[in-house]
DRENPA-3360 file (N, C-alpha, C; in nm, 2 decimals, always signed):
BEGIN
1 = XXXXXXXX = +2.78/-17.00/-3.62/+2.65/-17.07/-3.71/+2.58/-17.11/-3.65 ~ +2.47/-17.18/-3.73/+2.33/-17.27/-3.64/+2.42/-17.43/-3.67 ~ +2.36/-17.50/-3.61/+2.44/-17.64/-3.62/+2.37/-17.67/-3.73 ~ +2.22/-17.64/-3.81/+2.20/-17.71/-4.01/+2.27/-17.61/-4.04 ~ +2.38/-17.53/-4.01/+2.44/-17.50/-4.13/+2.56/-17.49/-4.10 ~ +2.62/-17.56/-3.98/+2.76/-17.66/-4.00/+2.72/-17.76/-4.08 ~ +2.61/-17.80/-4.01/+2.54/-18.02/-4.09/+2.58/-17.96/-4.27 ~ +2.55/-17.87/-4.33/+2.49/-17.85/-4.48/+2.65/-17.82/-4.54;
9 = XXXXXXXX = +2.73/-17.72/-4.47/+2.88/-17.70/-4.48/+2.97/-17.85/-4.45 ~ +2.94/-17.91/-4.36/+3.01/-18.06/-4.34/+2.96/-18.14/-4.47 ~ +2.82/-18.14/-4.52/+2.79/-18.25/-4.64/+2.68/-18.33/-4.50 ~ +2.70/-18.32/-4.35/+2.63/-18.38/-4.28/+2.50/-18.41/-4.30 ~ +2.42/-18.56/-4.33/+2.25/-18.57/-4.37/+2.21/-18.54/-4.23 ~ +2.08/-18.47/-4.33/+2.03/-18.40/-4.15/+1.96/-18.59/-4.07 ~ +1.92/-18.53/-3.98/+1.86/-18.63/-3.88/+1.68/-18.66/-3.95 ~ +1.65/-18.80/-4.04/+1.52/-18.81/-4.04/+1.41/-18.81/-3.91;
17 = XXXXXXXX = +1.32/-18.65/-3.94/+1.18/-18.66/-3.85/+1.08/-18.64/-3.92 ~ +1.04/-18.77/-3.85/+0.89/-18.75/-3.97/+0.79/-18.69/-3.87 ~ +0.69/-18.70/-3.99/+0.56/-18.58/-3.98/+0.47/-18.55/-3.83 ~ +0.41/-18.47/-3.84/+0.36/-18.44/-3.69/+0.27/-18.61/-3.67 ~ +0.16/-18.61/-3.81/+0.09/-18.74/-3.85/+0.14/-18.87/-3.88 ~ +0.28/-18.89/-3.88/+0.36/-18.98/-3.89/+0.35/-19.07/-3.75 ~ +0.44/-18.94/-3.62/+0.47/-18.98/-3.49/+0.36/-19.02/-3.50 ~ +0.24/-18.96/-3.46/+0.07/-19.01/-3.41/+0.07/-19.10/-3.44;
25 = XXXXXXXX = +0.10/-19.18/-3.55/+0.02/-19.31/-3.58/+0.10/-19.41/-3.57 ~ +0.22/-19.36/-3.51/+0.31/-19.53/-3.51/+0.26/-19.57/-3.37 ~ +0.26/-19.50/-3.28/+0.18/-19.57/-3.17/+0.05/-19.56/-3.10 ~ -0.02/-19.70/-3.08/-0.14/-19.70/-3.01/-0.12/-19.63/-2.89 ~ -0.25/-19.56/-2.86/-0.23/-19.46/-2.69/-0.39/-19.54/-2.64 ~ -0.37/-19.64/-2.55/-0.44/-19.64/-2.47/-0.41/-19.59/-2.31 ~ -0.56/-19.58/-2.23/-0.60/-19.48/-2.09/-0.67/-19.60/-2.05 ~ -0.61/-19.59/-1.91/-0.63/-19.67/-1.81/-0.75/-19.57/-1.67;
33 = XXXXXXXX = -0.87/-19.59/-1.64/-0.84/-19.49/-1.58/-0.87/-19.57/-1.42 ~ -0.81/-19.55/-1.33/-0.80/-19.61/-1.22/-0.90/-19.55/-1.09 ~ -0.86/-19.60/-0.94/-0.94/-19.53/-0.91/-0.91/-19.34/-0.82 ~ -0.74/-19.42/-0.86/-0.69/-19.26/-0.84/-0.61/-19.25/-0.94 ~ -0.60/-19.17/-1.05/-0.52/-19.12/-1.15/-0.56/-19.23/-1.26 ~ -0.44/-19.22/-1.37/-0.42/-19.36/-1.51/-0.36/-19.39/-1.53 ~ -0.35/-19.49/-1.59/-0.22/-19.62/-1.66/-0.27/-19.52/-1.80 ~ -0.18/-19.47/-1.87/-0.16/-19.49/-2.02/-0.05/-19.58/-2.10;
41 = XXXXXXXX = -0.06/-19.65/-2.18/-0.03/-19.69/-2.25/+0.02/-19.67/-2.43 ~ +0.12/-19.65/-2.41/+0.16/-19.59/-2.58/+0.25/-19.68/-2.59 ~ +0.20/-19.74/-2.75/+0.27/-19.84/-2.84/+0.30/-20.00/-2.71 ~ +0.43/-19.99/-2.66/+0.42/-20.14/-2.55/+0.51/-20.03/-2.35 ~ +0.55/-19.88/-2.43/+0.55/-19.87/-2.28/+0.42/-19.81/-2.19 ~ +0.44/-19.84/-2.09/+0.32/-19.81/-1.98/+0.35/-19.67/-1.93 ~ +0.28/-19.60/-1.90/+0.32/-19.48/-1.80/+0.21/-19.41/-1.72 ~ +0.23/-19.46/-1.57/+0.15/-19.38/-1.42/+0.15/-19.30/-1.43;
49 = XXXXXXXX = +0.04/-19.22/-1.39/+0.00/-19.07/-1.36/-0.05/-19.10/-1.22 ~ -0.02/-18.99/-1.14/-0.12/-19.00/-1.02/-0.24/-18.92/-1.03 ~ -0.29/-18.84/-1.12/-0.36/-18.78/-1.10/-0.41/-18.79/-1.31 ~ -0.51/-18.77/-1.30/-0.58/-18.73/-1.42/-0.54/-18.57/-1.49 ~ -0.54/-18.52/-1.47/-0.51/-18.33/-1.46/-0.37/-18.38/-1.51 ~ -0.30/-18.44/-1.49/-0.16/-18.45/-1.50/-0.16/-18.55/-1.66 ~ -0.21/-18.64/-1.65/-0.21/-18.71/-1.81/-0.25/-18.60/-1.92 ~ -0.33/-18.57/-1.90/-0.42/-18.49/-2.01/-0.28/-18.37/-2.01;
57 = XXXXXXXX = -0.20/-18.32/-1.91/-0.12/-18.23/-1.94/-0.06/-18.30/-2.04 ~ +0.02/-18.42/-2.05/+0.12/-18.50/-2.08/+0.05/-18.49/-2.20 ~ -0.05/-18.56/-2.21/-0.10/-18.58/-2.38/-0.09/-18.52/-2.48 ~ -0.14/-18.39/-2.38/-0.18/-18.24/-2.50/-0.01/-18.19/-2.55 ~ +0.07/-18.21/-2.46/+0.23/-18.22/-2.47/+0.23/-18.30/-2.58 ~ +0.17/-18.43/-2.59/+0.24/-18.55/-2.72/+0.18/-18.49/-2.81 ~ +0.03/-18.47/-2.75/+0.01/-18.49/-2.93/+0.02/-18.30/-3.01 ~ +0.11/-18.22/-2.92/+0.15/-18.09/-3.03/+0.28/-18.12/-3.05;
65 = XXXXXXXX = +0.33/-18.21/-3.03/+0.49/-18.23/-3.04/+0.52/-18.41/-3.01 ~ +0.51/-18.46/-3.08/+0.50/-18.67/-3.04/+0.63/-18.67/-3.10 ~ +0.69/-18.62/-3.19/+0.83/-18.68/-3.18/+0.93/-18.64/-3.08 ~ +0.92/-18.55/-3.08/+1.00/-18.54/-2.94/+0.96/-18.58/-2.84 ~ +0.79/-18.60/-2.75/+0.75/-18.67/-2.64/+0.82/-18.78/-2.61 ~ +0.80/-18.84/-2.77/+0.84/-18.98/-2.79/+1.02/-19.02/-2.74 ~ +1.08/-18.93/-2.80/+1.20/-18.90/-2.80/+1.25/-18.88/-2.66 ~ +1.18/-18.79/-2.61/+1.18/-18.82/-2.44/+1.13/-18.93/-2.35;
73 = XXXXXX = +1.04/-18.96/-2.37/+0.99/-19.06/-2.29/+1.11/-19.25/-2.34 ~ +1.11/-19.26/-2.48/+1.23/-19.32/-2.49/+1.38/-19.28/-2.38 ~ +1.39/-19.17/-2.39/+1.53/-19.19/-2.28/+1.50/-19.21/-2.14 ~ +1.35/-19.15/-2.05/+1.35/-19.20/-1.95/+1.33/-19.32/-1.93 ~ +1.28/-19.45/-2.04/+1.20/-19.53/-1.99/+1.30/-19.67/-2.00 ~ +1.40/-19.59/-2.15/+1.54/-19.74/-2.12/+1.64/-19.71/-2.02;
% end
């Protein structure tokens, strides 16, 4: 059975998952371009990138699925 079906049968409450727009609006995003690469600040976390192409690819992933990316970054940065 799928995890959701098992949770429903056991009457386990679903984990709250914000909408895409809600997740995007949680944190301000700042981009600072350097002589090589850039630094992206999402909320209070700062993430350096060695190339702007790498940064753009990560931002695109973030815009497509902000909640999962935020969770991934929390795990990496904590």
